N, C-alpha and C positions, 0 to 999 in steps of 0.2 A: 542371366544367372551365370556365376562362375562354374567351371567344370571341375578344376582341380581342388583338392582339399585345402592346399595352402592359399589358393585365390578366395575360398570361401572364409578362411580365417583372416585374411587381409581385409575383406569386407566387413567383418565384424569388428576387427581391430579399429578400422578407419571410423566406424560408426561411433564407437566408444570415445575415440579421440575428438571427433567433431562435436560430441555433446559436451565433453569437457570443456573444450576451447570455448564453445558458445557460452557455457555457464561463466566462465572467467570473464569473456568480454561483456556479457551483460552486467555482471557485478561491478566491473570497472566503470562502464557507462553511467550506470545508476549512482554510484559514489561521486563520480566526477560532477554529475549534474546537481547533486545536492550542494557540493561546494559552490557551484557557480550561482545557484539560486538563492543561497542564504542571504538573508536581509541585513543582519548584524555582522560585526566582525568576530564577535564570540561565537556565534553559531558557525561561521566559515572556518574558524580555527579548530573547532572539534570535529567538523566534517573533514577538514584537511588531514587531520591525524589519521583518520580511517582510510582516507583516499591514499594518503603516502604509503602506509603499510601494504594496501592491496596492489599499489603500483610497484613497489619494490619486490613484492612476492611474484608478481607476473613478470617481471623483469628477470629475476633469478631462474625462474622455470622456463623461460624462453618464450612466453606469449608476447612480450614487448622486447623491442631492442633496447639496450641500456640508454642509448642517446635519446630515444623516443620517451622513455620514462623520465629521464632528467628534464626534458623539454616540458612534459606534461606538468610535473611538479613545479618548475620555474614559473610557468604561466599561471597556475593556480595561485601561488605565492604573490605574484604580481597583481592579480585580480583581487586577492585578500587586501593587500596593502592599499588599494584604491578605495575600498570601502571606508565610510565616515566612521 
């Protein structure tokens, strides 16, 4: 356990950040898997809209690097275009 008050505060702050980051990452993984598991092109497109929004938000807030976000969106679109 930390001795200094500022260190205790750092521990609390780190815990809040970790929980927030974990929530964002979990939401992203779930939405991305829905796009990948879609059977039809229409399902995939609707799931992609939600995924694109979350990816952009995560990128703006610093959870994802902008190039990583762009790559994820590009690969999802490439997968959707392969669907019959």
